[in-house]
N, C-alpha and C positions, 0 to 999 in steps of 0.2 A: 669507957669513952670510945665514941664510935669511930671506925676506921674504915673507909671505903676503899674498894679496889674495883678493878674492871677485869673481866675475862672474856677474851674473843675467841669465838668457835671457828677454828680454821683447819679442821682435820679431813673436811670431806673431799672427794675425787672430782666433783664437777663434771660428770661424764657428758652433760649436753653442751660443753665448751667445746668438745672433740679436740682437745690439746693434750700434749704430754706434760705441760705444767700444771701444777695444783691451781684450782680455780682462784684462790686468793692473790696468785702472782700474776694473774692476767692484768694488763695495765691500761690505765687511762691517763691521758696527757703525760705520757712517760713514766708514771709511777704505778707500781701495783696496788691493786684493790686495798690490800691490807694496809699499805702505808697510808691510804687516805683515811682509814677507819683510825689507824693510830694518831694520825695528826688531830683528829677530834677529841681523843681521849686523853691524851698526854697533858694538855693544859688543865685539865680537870684533876687527873689522877697522878700525875707526875710519872715517877718509876712504878707505881703500884699497879702495873698492867700486866697480865699474863695471857699468853696465846696458846691455845690447845692445839697441837699439831699431831697428824697421823698419816695420811696419804703423803708420800714423798716429803717426809718431814725434813730430811737433810737439805732440800731445796729452800724450804722457807726459813730454816735455822740460818742457811747461808746468806740469804737476803736480808736477815735482820739480826746480825751477830750480836748485838747489844740488848736484844730483847730477853724476856723471861718466857720460858716455855714450860708447858706441861704435856706429857706424852699420851696419847690416847692409841695405843697399839692396834685394838680392834674398834672400828667406828660402828659403835652400838646405839648411838642416838645422842641427843643433846643432853638428856638427863644423865646418861652414862659419862659423858664429857665432863660434867659438874661433878659427878662423884670422883673422877680422877684428879680434878683440881682442888678438890676440898683440903686435903692434907697440906698442900702448899700455901694455901690462902690462910688456913688457920695458924700454921707455923709462922707466917708473917704478921699475925696478930691482926688479921682483917676481920671485921664483924659483919659487914655488909658488902655485896658484890653487885656490880652492873654487868648483865650477861648480854653479849650483842654477838651478831653473826660477822664473820670477816668478809663477807661478799656484800657489805653494804656501804659502798664507797661514798655515797652522798650524805651520810651520817655528817652532822655538824657539831661543833662545840656548843652552840646555842641550843640545839635540840637536846643534847645530853643535859645541860644544866637545868633547862626547864622540866624535864622528865624527872630528875633527880629531886628537884623542889616539890613537884607534885607528888611524889612517892613517899615523902618524908612522914614518918610514923607508921608505915605499912610494914607488915611482916613480908608480904610478897605483893609486887606491883608488875604490871607488865603494860606495854604500849598498845593501845587499840587504834586503829585507823579505818576510815571508810572508803570502800571501793565501789565504783560502779559495777564492775564485774568481780565479785569476790573470789572467782576461780577456785583453786585448790587450797586456799589459805583456811587456817582453823577460824572457825566462826566463833564470835563473842556472843554469849546469851547471858543477858542481864534478867533475873527474876524480880517478881514483885516485891519479895521480901527484902531486896537490896542485895542479895547474894549474886555471885557471878560464876561463869564457867567458860571454858574454851572446849569447843567439841570439833574434832576433825571434819573436813568436809565430806569425806566419803563415809563417815558414820553420822551425819547430820540427819535427823528424822524430825521432819515439821510435825508430825503428830506428838512427838515427845518434847521438842525442843521450842515449838512455836514457829511463826512465820519467819522464813528466811530473813536474816539481817545483812546489811552491806557492811556492817562493822566486823573486822577481822583482827586476829592476833598479828603483830607486826614483828613478834620474834626478839623484842628487847625487854630485859626483866631486871628488877632491882629487888633483890633478896636479903633478908635477914639471915645470916648463916646460922646462929643459934636456933632460929625458929625452925628453918628447913632442914636442919642436918638429921632431926629425928625422922623426917618424911622421906629422906632419900632411899633408905633401905626398903621402904614400901613400895618404890617404883617397881612395876612390873612391864615386861615386853610382850604381854598378852594382847597383841594388835596385829593387823595384817603385815606390817613392815617388821615385826620381831625386834622393835627397838625400845629404848627407854626415854621417854620424852619429858623435857622440862614442863611442858603444858599440862602433864598430869599432876603437876605438884599443885595446881590450882584447886582442883577438886578435893584433894587431900587436905590442903590448908584450910578450906572451907568447912570441910566437915569437922576439923579439929577447933573451929572457931576462932582461928587467926584473922589477922587484919588484912584483907586481900582486896586490891583496887586494879580496875582495869583503866588506865589513865587514857583519856580521851585526846588524841593527836589530830583530830579533824582528818582532811584528806591528804596528809602528808606523805606522798609516796616516796620520799627520800629514805624512808626507813626500810623500804623492800629490797630484798636482795636481788642480786644479778646472777642469772641461771644459763644465759646463752650468748652467743656472739651478738645477735640483734640487740638484746636487752643491755649488753656491755656498751655498744655504740650509742644507744640512747642515753645511758647513764653518763657517758663520757661528754655528749653535747651538753647534757643538763650541767654538769660540773663545769665545763667551759664557760657557759653563759653565766652562771653564778659567780665564778671568779672575776670575769670580765666586768659584769656589773658592779661588783664590790670595789673593782679598782677605780671604775669611772666615779662612783660615789664618794671615793676618798680623795680625788683629785688627779688621777693619772690621766694624761691625754692620750686617747686611743683612736686612731684613724681607722677605719673600715673594721670596727669592733668585731664583726660577724667572722672575720678571717684571722683573728688573733687567739692563738692558744697560749695559755700561761699555766703552767703546773702548780699542783697545790702546795709544794714545797717552796716555790719562787716568792721572793719577797721585792715588790716594786714601790718605790716612794712616791708620794704625790709630786707632781711636777716633773715626773719623768714622762717620755713620749714614745708611744709605741705606734707603728704603722703596719697593718696588715697587708698581705698575709706574712705572719712571722710565728715563730715558736720559741717560747722562753720556758725552759724545763729545768728539772733537777732543783738543786738548791742554789739557784741564782740570785744575785742581789743587785739590784738596779738603783741607782742614787738619783736624787732629785736633779733635774736638769740634764740628764742623760738621754740620748734619742737612739732608737734602734728603728732602722729604716725597714722598708717591705723586704720579704724573701730573705730573711736571715733566720738562722737557727742560733740560739744562745743556750748552752747547758752547762750547769755547774760552774757559772762564772760569777766574778766580782767586777761590776762596771762602776767606776767612781764618777763623782758628780762632773757633768759637763762632757763626758766621752760621747763621741758620735760613732755609732756602727752603721755603716753605709751599706747600700743594697746589695743582697746576694752573698753576704758573709757568713761563715760557719765558725762559731767560737765553742770550744769545749775545754772545760778545766782551765780556763784563762783568766788573768787578772789584768785590767785595763785601767790606767790611772786617769785622773782628772784631766778634762780637755784633750785627751789622746783621740786620734783619728783612726779608725780600722775600715778599711775595704775602699771602694766596692770589690767584691769577689776575693775577699781575703780569707784564709784559713788559719785560725789559732788553735793548735792542739794542746793537749794537757801539759801545764807547766811553762806555758807561754805567759810571760809578764811585760807589761808595757807601762813604764812610768809616766809622769805628767807630761803632757804635750809632745809625746812620741808619735810616730805615724807609720802605719803599715798599710801599703796601698793595694792595688788591684793585682791579683794572682801572685801574692806573697804568701808563703806558708812558714809558720813558726811552730817549733816543737822544742819544749825545754830551752827556750830562749829568752833572754832577759834584755830589752831595749832600754837604755837609760834615758833620762829626762831629754826631751828635744831630739832624740835620735830618730833617723828616717830610713826607711826601707820601702821606697814609694812604689816599686812594681817588679814583678817577674824575678822573685828571689826565693831561695829556700835557706832558711836558718835553722839548724838543729843543734842542740847542746852548745848554745853560744851565748856569749856575755858581751854586750855592745855598750860602750860607753856613752856619756851624755853628748848630745849634738853630733854623733857621727853620722856619716852618710854611706848607705849601702847601695851601690849601683845596680841597675838592671841586669839580670841574668847572673847575679852573685849567687853561689852556693857554698856552704859549709860542708865539706866532705867528712862527716863525723863518724862513719862506720867502715871498718876495714874488712868486714866479713865475720868477724868474731866478737870484737869489742867497740865501744863508743868512746870517743874522746871528745874533748871541749875545744871550743875556739875563742879566744878572747880578742877583742876589738877595742882599742882605747878611745878616750875622749877625744872627740873632734876628728878622729881618723876619717880618711875618705878612701872608699873602696871603689875602684873603677869598675865599669860594666864587664860582664861576662869574666867575672873573675871565680877562680875555684881555690878555696882555702882548705888544705888538707890538714886536718887536726891530728895530733894536738900542735897547736900553732897559736901565736900571739903576735897581734899588730899593735904597737905601741901607740901612744897619745900623739895626735896631730901627724901621724904616719900617713903617706899616699902610697896606694897600690895602684900601679898602672893597669888600664884596661886590658883584658884578655890574659891575665897573669894566671899562672897556677903556683900559688905560694905554699911551700913545703918547709919553710925556715921562718924562724921568728924575725919581725921586722921592727927594729929598734924605733923608739919614739922619735918623731920628726923626720925620719928617713923616707926616701923615694924607693920602693921597691918595684922592680920590672922583671918578671919572670916569663919570658917568652922568647922564641927563636927571633933573630934578626930578620927583618923583611929584605926580600930579594926581589928585584924587578928584572924580569928576562924578557928577550924579545918574543912577541907573540909569533907562532907558526900560522902561516895563512895557508888554506887548503890549495 
């Protein structure tokens, strides 16, 4: 029984990036290139995806702690990477493997599925595309007898291989492991780079009479790798346009779409509304009927139906309930939770704070490590003093409590249901439910001395 797997080659240095990070960790729309590749593969292969790592492998492993890895201690070429992965693939019972490069962030699930369908029945298949300028890519040579070969650009000789073709190898392969296993030991590094190449398997397979196919993928440059900061920027813009166009097609309302950035892991339901410029990144989920206004950044958040995110707000790791209002100029930090119909207004910051249904903090407040009951009101200038220099403590504010303006609540402290705290108070003791707390010096009016 055939069992397919995917192998992602991610061991290279990427010296042309001029970065200390491995190339596959360079980001597009807030996600590493490698994450974009995995996003295209996992719907097809589920957990049967392996990543070959080498250069700064510990950084790649840390970025993808749940992935399966194969170590390539010495980076001796793509063929060598396949050799290192073969035992793991066989142990998992895989019979066929799709090999892709980890620096192809524009790879899509649809392209993968089409390539697999057209590779069916082949012992070895590779993707071939046409470029106006083939550059340094390996040339695809199709012979009159139907056989096929890949010739590296620097070794291409028109007198031997015929007129220069615009068709090149895209670097994506589908291999029958039983068929190519016998060929791998015959790979050599007798070339200018001194490396073992998967491309050499093509000639070996043809010589053995195996079924070999160069799958024509037209001019689809989404299969090409990213090798420089300029190419990364170009790929990011192509990915941004693809995602925005897809959202528009599905029914998301997008204003100024050329200024909207939505990451590849984000999910936006039809009927939601985005206004550019804005950035939606990470594993954000935006429900139908939710609106995100201009100049907002929303990362790793869940926004329920009917929530409104007003301009210039920054949300990270937050959960916003249905019909809740955020902003303008609000900041929700990780752990912030707003229940239905709650409100966080301008210049309010929340960190690990939970606002109950209908609770309000309309302006100029900081709530950290705080639980606020439903319909409570937090006055302007209120802060919860949650950190004593060594430890953090929680503040609890009860249902329908009213916290007056310019109040400091020194945690750990609890304000009971329907309690009232007078403006300007510094609260260091619990306030029982229904009580009025005033914690400030008595006002004195003294005669004014005149010059």
